[in-house]
N, C-alpha and C positions, 0 to 999 in steps of 0.2 A: 504494500500500500504506499502511495506517495505522500510525503509530508507536505501539507499545504503551507505556502509561504504567506505570512502575514504582512501586509503593507502598512501596518500601524505600529507606532511606538508603544511597547507593552506597558510602560509606566504612565504615559500621558494620554494614550489612545489618540494621538494626533497622527495624521498621515505622514509617512516618511517621504521626504523629498530629497532626491539626489540632485544637487545643484552644482557640484564641483567636479569639473571634467579633468581627467588625467589622460595623458597620451604617452605612448612609448614607441620606440622604433625597434624593430627586430631584424635580424639578418634573415636571409632566404632559408637557411638551414633551421633557424629557430622557429620560423613561421611554419615550415613543413612539419617539424617535430610536434608543435602544438596542434596543427590540423590533424595529423595522424592520431594523436591521443584522443582528441574530441570525437573523431570518427569511430575509433576502436570502442570507446565507452559510450557511444551514442549520446553525446552531450550536445544539445541543440542551442542552448543559451550561453554563448561564449563569454559575454560580459559578466553574467552572473557567476559563471564558473571561475573566471579570473579574479573577480572581486572576492569571492569566498575563499579561494585558494591563498591569496595574498593576506587577507585579514586573519585567516586561521594560522598562518605561519607567524604573523606578528603577535597574535594572542599567545601562542605557544611559547615563543621567545620571552615575552613579558612575564609569563607565569614562571618560567625557569629562572629568570633574573630577579624575581621578587625578593626584596630584602628580608632576611630572617634575623632573629635575635642572636642565634649562634651560627657559626660557620658549619659547613658540611662535615669537616673533619671532627669538630667537637661533638656533633650529633651522632656520629658513627661509633664513638667510643663507648 
């Protein structure tokens, strides 16, 4: 079953507006690699996939870099 995407902010229930455009340049090889991936996994919405992929990567890194009271070495002892 496919998860339905909500177009409303969950906290304020206001519509989400994407007003800030970003653009990138890719080489021919990079473009072909992305196109093959999208075709293989039957992804039809390229902008949504790209946005979610980038944001998930950023969130994962932010979670790993989150400051803690003790260092990793101290917690493993």
